[in-house]
KELUM-411134 format. One record per residue (C-alpha): residue in one letter; x, y, z. Coordinates in pm, 1 decimal. Each point is the difference from the previous one (the first is absolute). Layout:
% KELUM-411134
@residuo:a; u:X; v:Y; w:Z
...
END
This chain:
% KELUM-411134
@residuo:m; u:14369.0; v:9051.2; w:12933.7
@residuo:q; u:-308.8; v:53.7; w:235.7
@residuo:i; u:7.5; v:169.8; w:333.4
@residuo:m; u:-295.8; v:-21.7; w:232.9
@residuo:f; u:-91.1; v:232.4; w:275.9
@residuo:d; u:-243.8; v:-77.9; w:289.8
@residuo:g; u:-184.6; v:321.8; w:-29.8
@residuo:g; u:124.2; v:162.7; w:319.2
@residuo:s; u:-118.5; v:-12.6; w:355.0
@residuo:n; u:-335.9; v:155.0; w:-70.6
@residuo:d; u:-88.8; v:-195.1; w:-313.9
@residuo:n; u:21.3; v:-368.3; w:-23.3
@residuo:t; u:-41.1; v:-9.4; w:-380.1
@residuo:p; u:326.3; v:-100.0; w:-165.1
@residuo:f; u:119.9; v:142.7; w:-334.5
@residuo:t; u:291.4; v:-68.6; w:-235.0
@residuo:f; u:244.7; v:167.8; w:-230.3
@residuo:n; u:96.3; v:-189.1; w:-307.4
@residuo:y; u:339.3; v:68.7; w:-162.7
@residuo:i; u:100.4; v:-98.6; w:-355.2
@residuo:s; u:338.6; v:35.0; w:-181.1
@residuo:k; u:52.7; v:288.8; w:-245.6
@residuo:e; u:77.3; v:-256.2; w:-267.4
@residuo:y; u:-334.4; v:-169.3; w:54.3
@residuo:k; u:-182.1; v:335.2; w:-14.3
@residuo:d; u:180.0; v:110.7; w:-312.8
@residuo:n; u:-80.1; v:-320.9; w:-188.9
@residuo:y; u:-342.6; v:-68.5; w:136.7
@residuo:v; u:-274.4; v:-35.7; w:-272.6
@residuo:a; u:-357.0; v:-6.9; w:129.2
@residuo:p; u:-190.8; v:-312.1; w:-109.9
@residuo:v; u:-250.6; v:51.3; w:-282.5
@residuo:i; u:-349.4; v:-130.0; w:90.7
@residuo:t; u:-121.5; v:-207.6; w:-294.9
@residuo:t; u:-298.5; v:-185.5; w:157.9
@residuo:i; u:-361.3; v:93.5; w:43.0
@residuo:t; u:-135.2; v:-12.1; w:366.3
@residuo:l; u:-371.4; v:-57.7; w:12.2
@residuo:p; u:-235.8; v:31.4; w:298.3
@residuo:e; u:-50.8; v:-324.2; w:193.0
@residuo:n; u:-364.9; v:-42.0; w:-110.3
@residuo:w; u:54.0; v:80.2; w:-373.5
@residuo:m; u:-91.1; v:-354.8; w:-113.0
@residuo:s; u:-357.0; v:31.2; w:139.0
@residuo:y; u:-63.2; v:301.0; w:-235.2
@residuo:v; u:172.8; v:-132.6; w:-314.3
@residuo:q; u:-130.9; v:-352.7; w:42.7
@residuo:p; u:-330.6; v:48.4; w:195.4
@residuo:f; u:-130.0; v:-324.8; w:156.9
@residuo:n; u:-364.7; v:110.5; w:-52.4
@residuo:q; u:37.0; v:62.6; w:-373.0
@residuo:n; u:142.2; v:-252.9; w:-236.9
@residuo:t; u:13.3; v:198.8; w:-319.6
@residuo:t; u:123.6; v:360.1; w:-9.1
@residuo:t; u:-19.2; v:213.8; w:-316.0
@residuo:y; u:219.8; v:298.1; w:-61.9
@residuo:k; u:25.7; v:262.3; w:-275.2
@residuo:f; u:275.8; v:245.7; w:-57.4
@residuo:d; u:-57.1; v:347.0; w:153.9
@residuo:e; u:-107.7; v:221.7; w:-283.6
@residuo:d; u:172.7; v:312.7; w:115.3
@residuo:a; u:333.0; v:-151.7; w:128.8
@residuo:p; u:34.9; v:-361.9; w:-128.3
@residuo:f; u:367.4; v:-18.5; w:69.6
@residuo:t; u:280.4; v:148.6; w:203.0
@residuo:w; u:356.4; v:-70.2; w:111.3
@residuo:f; u:139.8; v:-109.4; w:340.1
@residuo:t; u:342.6; v:-69.2; w:137.8
@residuo:l; u:87.6; v:-351.0; w:100.2
@residuo:a; u:-74.1; v:109.8; w:354.3
@residuo:g; u:-351.3; v:102.1; w:-86.6
@residuo:e; u:33.6; v:381.5; w:-17.8
@residuo:e; u:-193.7; v:159.5; w:-280.6
@residuo:i; u:208.0; v:172.4; w:-266.5
@residuo:s; u:-146.4; v:326.5; w:-129.8
@residuo:r; u:-10.6; v:-1.7; w:-386.0
@residuo:s; u:-236.6; v:173.8; w:-244.4
@residuo:g; u:-70.7; v:25.6; w:-365.4
@residuo:f; u:-122.7; v:-346.1; w:-64.5
@residuo:d; u:-379.4; v:-49.2; w:-59.2
@residuo:g; u:-193.0; v:-323.9; w:31.5
@residuo:d; u:-136.2; v:-165.2; w:-321.3
@residuo:p; u:-339.8; v:151.3; w:-65.9
@residuo:d; u:-155.7; v:-348.4; w:5.0
@residuo:i; u:173.7; v:-107.5; w:319.9
@residuo:t; u:-323.0; v:-80.3; w:192.9
@residuo:d; u:-77.0; v:-270.0; w:-261.4
@residuo:a; u:272.4; v:-210.8; w:158.9
@residuo:e; u:-91.1; v:-221.6; w:295.5
@residuo:f; u:190.9; v:-204.0; w:257.5
@residuo:e; u:-179.4; v:-277.9; w:187.7
@residuo:l; u:140.2; v:-205.2; w:291.3
@residuo:n; u:-161.6; v:-301.7; w:166.1
@residuo:s; u:157.8; v:-46.8; w:343.2
@residuo:k; u:-168.1; v:-332.4; w:59.1
@residuo:t; u:119.7; v:-177.6; w:-322.0
@residuo:k; u:305.9; v:220.1; w:-45.7
@residuo:t; u:-96.8; v:61.8; w:-356.3
@residuo:f; u:2.6; v:328.1; w:-194.1
@residuo:k; u:-142.6; v:158.0; w:-309.3
@residuo:i; u:141.0; v:306.1; w:-170.7
@residuo:t; u:-182.3; v:171.5; w:-293.3
@residuo:d; u:206.3; v:253.7; w:-182.9
@residuo:i; u:-115.8; v:324.8; w:-168.5
@residuo:a; u:-55.8; v:-186.0; w:-335.4
@residuo:g; u:-211.8; v:-271.5; w:171.9
@residuo:n; u:262.1; v:-274.6; w:-6.8
@residuo:v; u:-26.1; v:-229.0; w:301.0
@residuo:t; u:285.8; v:-170.4; w:195.8
@residuo:e; u:-86.1; v:-255.5; w:272.3
@residuo:g; u:207.2; v:-209.7; w:232.3
@residuo:t; u:96.0; v:-58.5; w:352.7
@residuo:y; u:191.9; v:194.2; w:260.7
@residuo:e; u:171.2; v:-20.3; w:332.0
@residuo:i; u:36.7; v:267.3; w:266.6
@residuo:s; u:291.6; v:20.3; w:252.5
@residuo:e; u:-4.6; v:142.4; w:351.1
@residuo:d; u:213.9; v:287.9; w:-142.1
@residuo:g; u:-285.0; v:99.6; w:-233.7
@residuo:v; u:150.2; v:-146.0; w:-323.0
@residuo:l; u:-263.4; v:-136.8; w:-242.3
@residuo:t; u:164.3; v:-261.6; w:-239.6
@residuo:f; u:-214.3; v:-64.3; w:-300.8
@residuo:s; u:14.0; v:-306.0; w:-242.1
@residuo:q; u:17.1; v:255.4; w:-279.1
@residuo:l; u:-67.3; v:374.2; w:-49.5
@residuo:p; u:-91.2; v:187.8; w:-316.9
@residuo:s; u:167.1; v:318.6; w:-125.2
@residuo:f; u:-201.9; v:283.5; w:-123.3
@residuo:g; u:37.0; v:380.1; w:-19.2
@residuo:i; u:-173.8; v:203.4; w:269.9
@residuo:s; u:113.9; v:345.5; w:-99.3
@residuo:t; u:21.6; v:253.3; w:-287.1
@residuo:n; u:374.7; v:-67.7; w:47.8
@residuo:k; u:31.8; v:-331.5; w:-175.4
@residuo:n; u:294.2; v:-103.8; w:215.6
@residuo:i; u:-210.9; v:-17.8; w:317.0
@residuo:k; u:-160.1; v:-342.9; w:3.0
@residuo:f; u:-179.6; v:-238.2; w:242.2
@residuo:a; u:258.8; v:-274.4; w:5.1
@residuo:s; u:249.5; v:-187.5; w:220.1
@residuo:s; u:311.1; v:-182.2; w:-125.1
@residuo:t; u:-16.1; v:-226.7; w:304.2
@residuo:n; u:-385.9; v:-45.9; w:8.7
@residuo:e; u:7.2; v:160.8; w:343.2
@residuo:l; u:-182.4; v:302.2; w:140.3
@residuo:q; u:70.4; v:140.4; w:331.4
@residuo:v; u:-269.8; v:140.2; w:233.2
@residuo:i; u:140.8; v:348.4; w:67.6
@residuo:t; u:-286.2; v:173.2; w:185.8
@residuo:y; u:-375.2; v:20.8; w:20.9
@residuo:e; u:-278.4; v:222.8; w:128.4
@residuo:i; u:-300.6; v:-79.6; w:223.1
@residuo:s; u:-337.5; v:170.4; w:6.6
@residuo:d; u:-65.8; v:176.2; w:323.8
@residuo:r; u:-370.6; v:-61.0; w:-62.4
@residuo:t; u:-3.0; v:-372.7; w:-59.3
@residuo:g; u:347.4; v:-121.9; w:115.7
@residuo:d; u:39.5; v:-162.5; w:-340.1
@residuo:l; u:285.7; v:17.3; w:-238.8
@residuo:t; u:-56.2; v:262.9; w:-277.2
@residuo:d; u:336.3; v:52.4; w:-166.0
@residuo:l; u:285.3; v:-240.7; w:-59.1
@residuo:w; u:352.9; v:71.9; w:-148.7
@residuo:l; u:184.6; v:-301.5; w:-142.5
@residuo:g; u:354.3; v:53.9; w:-115.1
@residuo:s; u:206.6; v:-147.9; w:-276.6
@residuo:k; u:377.7; v:18.0; w:63.5
@residuo:q; u:191.6; v:200.0; w:-270.2
@residuo:y; u:355.9; v:-123.0; w:-79.5
@residuo:d; u:304.7; v:184.7; w:-153.2
@residuo:d; u:217.3; v:-129.7; w:-270.2
@residuo:q; u:208.7; v:-203.2; w:252.6
@residuo:g; u:-313.8; v:-174.0; w:128.8
@residuo:n; u:-19.0; v:188.2; w:324.5
@residuo:a; u:-339.8; v:105.4; w:137.0
@residuo:y; u:-13.8; v:382.4; w:60.3
@residuo:e; u:-375.0; v:84.4; w:40.9
@residuo:y; u:-354.9; v:-110.4; w:-37.7
@residuo:l; u:-243.1; v:96.8; w:-268.4
@residuo:a; u:-324.8; v:-19.3; w:204.2
@residuo:y; u:-348.2; v:-69.6; w:-128.1
@residuo:h; u:-276.2; v:186.5; w:187.9
@residuo:f; u:-317.2; v:-215.5; w:12.2
@residuo:k; u:-345.6; v:95.3; w:136.6
@residuo:k; u:-200.3; v:-275.7; w:148.4
@residuo:q; u:-340.7; v:-43.8; w:-161.1
@residuo:t; u:-308.0; v:-32.4; w:214.0
@residuo:g; u:-321.5; v:-96.7; w:-182.6
@residuo:g; u:158.2; v:66.3; w:-324.9
@residuo:a; u:127.8; v:333.3; w:80.7
@residuo:q; u:240.6; v:189.5; w:236.2
@residuo:v; u:-186.2; v:208.5; w:252.8
@residuo:e; u:214.8; v:291.5; w:124.5
@residuo:s; u:-22.6; v:109.3; w:360.6
@residuo:f; u:197.9; v:273.0; w:172.6
@residuo:t; u:-39.5; v:65.4; w:371.7
@residuo:g; u:-98.5; v:356.0; w:112.1
@residuo:k; u:-10.2; v:149.9; w:345.2
@residuo:l; u:-68.9; v:336.8; w:155.2
@residuo:s; u:230.0; v:94.6; w:301.1
@residuo:y; u:-34.7; v:272.8; w:256.7
@residuo:s; u:209.9; v:103.8; w:292.9
@residuo:d; u:-36.1; v:237.6; w:291.4
@residuo:t; u:293.9; v:220.3; w:119.1
@residuo:g; u:112.7; v:-276.4; w:228.5
@residuo:w; u:53.3; v:-233.2; w:-300.4
@residuo:a; u:-287.4; v:-234.4; w:111.9
@residuo:f; u:-122.5; v:-133.7; w:-335.6
@residuo:l; u:-346.4; v:-87.5; w:-117.3
@residuo:e; u:-56.2; v:-197.2; w:-318.1
@residuo:s; u:-297.0; v:-81.4; w:-219.5
@residuo:p; u:-92.7; v:-360.4; w:-100.4
@residuo:e; u:182.8; v:-102.7; w:-310.0
@residuo:v; u:-171.5; v:77.4; w:-332.6
@residuo:y; u:87.6; v:-213.2; w:-306.1
@residuo:i; u:34.6; v:183.9; w:-324.7
@residuo:t; u:-104.1; v:-246.3; w:-268.5
@residuo:g; u:-42.3; v:235.4; w:-297.3
@residuo:e; u:-66.1; v:357.1; w:-89.1
@residuo:g; u:-267.9; v:181.0; w:177.2
@residuo:d; u:-101.9; v:153.3; w:332.4
@residuo:y; u:112.4; v:-136.4; w:345.4
@residuo:t; u:-88.2; v:127.6; w:348.6
@residuo:f; u:219.0; v:-32.4; w:310.8
@residuo:t; u:-150.3; v:55.8; w:346.3
@residuo:l; u:164.4; v:90.0; w:334.7
@residuo:t; u:-179.5; v:-35.8; w:327.6
@residuo:p; u:131.9; v:64.7; w:352.0
@residuo:n; u:200.1; v:-286.5; w:154.7
@residuo:g; u:10.3; v:140.2; w:362.7
@residuo:s; u:369.7; v:49.2; w:1.3
@residuo:t; u:65.4; v:256.3; w:-275.1
@residuo:n; u:-101.9; v:358.7; w:98.6
@residuo:t; u:-233.0; v:92.2; w:-290.0
@residuo:q; u:-15.0; v:351.9; w:133.1
@residuo:d; u:369.6; v:55.5; w:-29.5
@residuo:p; u:74.0; v:-88.3; w:-376.1
@residuo:y; u:356.4; v:10.9; w:-136.4
@residuo:l; u:7.3; v:-183.1; w:-331.9
@residuo:m; u:-219.1; v:-204.9; w:-229.5
@residuo:f; u:97.2; v:-180.4; w:-324.4
@residuo:l; u:-147.9; v:-254.3; w:-235.0
@residuo:d; u:224.2; v:-279.3; w:-147.9
@residuo:v; u:-59.9; v:-260.7; w:-268.8
@residuo:a; u:276.5; v:-253.4; w:8.1
@residuo:k; u:179.2; v:-141.6; w:-303.1
@residuo:i; u:-237.2; v:182.3; w:-247.2
@residuo:l; u:281.8; v:199.3; w:-163.2
@residuo:k; u:199.8; v:-314.2; w:-84.5
@residuo:k; u:-277.7; v:-121.3; w:-222.4
@residuo:h; u:-148.7; v:343.6; w:-100.4
@residuo:p; u:265.6; v:271.0; w:28.8
@residuo:n; u:-232.7; v:260.8; w:-149.4
@residuo:t; u:-269.1; v:-50.1; w:256.5
@residuo:d; u:-177.0; v:283.8; w:153.9
@residuo:m; u:-200.9; v:-2.7; w:330.1
@residuo:i; u:-241.2; v:289.3; w:-36.4
@residuo:l; u:-152.9; v:133.1; w:316.9
@residuo:k; u:-380.6; v:9.9; w:-52.4
@residuo:s; u:-121.2; v:55.9; w:350.5
@residuo:i; u:130.1; v:57.1; w:360.6
@residuo:k; u:-278.0; v:-8.0; w:262.1
@residuo:v; u:68.1; v:84.6; w:360.1
@residuo:d; u:-289.2; v:-109.7; w:222.3
@residuo:g; u:-216.8; v:5.8; w:-311.5
@residuo:a; u:96.0; v:358.1; w:-109.2
@residuo:e; u:177.1; v:34.0; w:-342.3
@residuo:l; u:344.2; v:145.0; w:40.1
@residuo:l; u:118.3; v:22.0; w:-365.4
@residuo:g; u:-44.3; v:354.4; w:-118.8
@residuo:s; u:-84.0; v:126.8; w:341.2
@residuo:e; u:324.4; v:209.3; w:22.6
@residuo:e; u:277.7; v:123.8; w:-223.1
@residuo:g; u:236.1; v:-282.6; w:-71.2
@residuo:m; u:-248.1; v:-275.3; w:79.9
@residuo:d; u:-46.2; v:-145.2; w:-337.5
@residuo:d; u:141.4; v:-290.6; w:-206.0
@residuo:a; u:239.5; v:219.3; w:-198.0
@residuo:t; u:176.7; v:159.6; w:308.9
@residuo:i; u:13.2; v:-315.6; w:226.4
@residuo:s; u:329.6; v:-159.0; w:-59.1
@residuo:r; u:52.0; v:-308.5; w:-219.0
@residuo:g; u:292.0; v:-223.7; w:74.8
@residuo:i; u:137.0; v:-340.2; w:84.0
@residuo:g; u:-7.5; v:-197.2; w:322.8
@residuo:d; u:284.6; v:-155.2; w:192.6
@residuo:d; u:32.5; v:-258.1; w:-287.6
@residuo:p; u:44.7; v:169.4; w:-337.2
@residuo:t; u:-268.6; v:-220.9; w:-153.6
@residuo:t; u:-258.9; v:139.6; w:246.8
@residuo:g; u:-220.6; v:291.6; w:-115.8
@residuo:r; u:-76.3; v:261.4; w:278.4
@residuo:r; u:-221.4; v:294.7; w:50.0
@residuo:y; u:119.5; v:198.0; w:298.3
@residuo:i; u:-323.0; v:158.8; w:97.6
@residuo:l; u:139.6; v:155.2; w:325.1
@residuo:n; u:367.3; v:54.9; w:-15.0
@residuo:p; u:164.4; v:163.3; w:301.6
@residuo:w; u:323.6; v:58.8; w:-189.5
@residuo:n; u:-182.6; v:206.5; w:-259.9
@residuo:e; u:-64.9; v:355.8; w:113.5
@residuo:e; u:-330.4; v:46.1; w:-195.3
@residuo:s; u:-131.8; v:-342.7; w:98.8
@residuo:a; u:79.6; v:55.6; w:364.4
@residuo:t; u:-232.0; v:291.8; w:13.5
@residuo:h; u:-287.7; v:-242.8; w:-64.0
@residuo:t; u:68.4; v:-213.3; w:315.2
@residuo:h; u:-297.5; v:116.3; w:185.7
@residuo:l; u:-239.9; v:-112.1; w:-272.7
@residuo:f; u:84.2; v:-366.8; w:73.1
@residuo:k; u:-126.9; v:-3.8; w:360.7
@residuo:f; u:-284.6; v:-267.3; w:10.5
@residuo:s; u:-228.2; v:-193.0; w:237.2
@residuo:n; u:-168.7; v:-252.5; w:-221.8
@residuo:s; u:177.2; v:-57.0; w:-329.5
@residuo:i; u:211.5; v:122.5; w:-285.6
@residuo:e; u:-89.2; v:-128.0; w:-346.2
@residuo:v; u:230.1; v:46.3; w:-297.5
@residuo:t; u:-112.5; v:-100.0; w:-350.1
@residuo:i; u:255.1; v:-23.9; w:-286.4
@residuo:t; u:-40.3; v:-69.5; w:-372.2
@residuo:v; u:265.5; v:-236.7; w:-122.6
@residuo:k; u:119.8; v:37.5; w:-357.6
@residuo:f; u:282.2; v:-234.1; w:-112.2
@residuo:d; u:137.2; v:207.9; w:-280.2
@residuo:v; u:-25.7; v:381.3; w:-25.7
@residuo:g; u:275.5; v:25.8; w:-254.5
@residuo:e; u:288.2; v:89.9; w:227.2
@residuo:v; u:146.8; v:-64.2; w:340.8
@residuo:v; u:-192.0; v:216.2; w:251.8
@residuo:l; u:68.9; v:-185.3; w:324.7
@residuo:q; u:367.8; v:66.8; w:64.9
END
């Protein structure tokens, strides 16, 4: 039963109350989502019109994972990839709809494929080969189908960098219950070039933000971020400042972003006062847990807040970090 109200004399917006029987409520079972929903433009990334042949290799650090039938990643650990996993190669030709798969031992499987609007790739045949130190984990599909589950795009180039293709896993009764997903890295010029987007953010006490141009982290080394006045943020009334590098912890969880220099209007700030050094400035994660963050000026940290006056500037703030992908432990957390 549904009852609608007109909203009253001062509000013309109607609203409704919906009533259901107790029997219906007691016996209701929420539907289980078992399909993958991809973005509208997914095909233009997976089958790019300006590139006929695309070559992929398994991601060396995380060559496989598991997803629900609805496309939600399942957290599992304890299974390493085969040490020679990067010897395998997966090649798709979107013009001829042909493929070539080279397994870890160098065996080659070739054929044709079709791709549906739902992201299902159906192959004329698929090989089966181990991809893990656990011999039960294989690249294979009993139906010769792989589902596009998700992908990642480079902020720098706008091109696809990572692709997850899933093989449905079936129970003893023949019911699909999850995906074993293969994580591929697109090869460009024979290699996969990593790129993580970094940005320095600054705010005044009125929450007017100022951001540096994006800096692309393409390997270990030094990177400099520069803030200049934008006319709307009060750079004489600083409140917070932090430096984020997005997605870097997903690929390199043991990354460190070491503060090498902080210059305010050309004057070096690191080491100028107690607490203004790399060791005491907080390490953490950003709004997304895969984002590495250095909270250089943190208004919610009592010690950091005492340094607020040091970040007043007229011309520029320059922050230089040294990126190291593996320092042996998780330090940005």
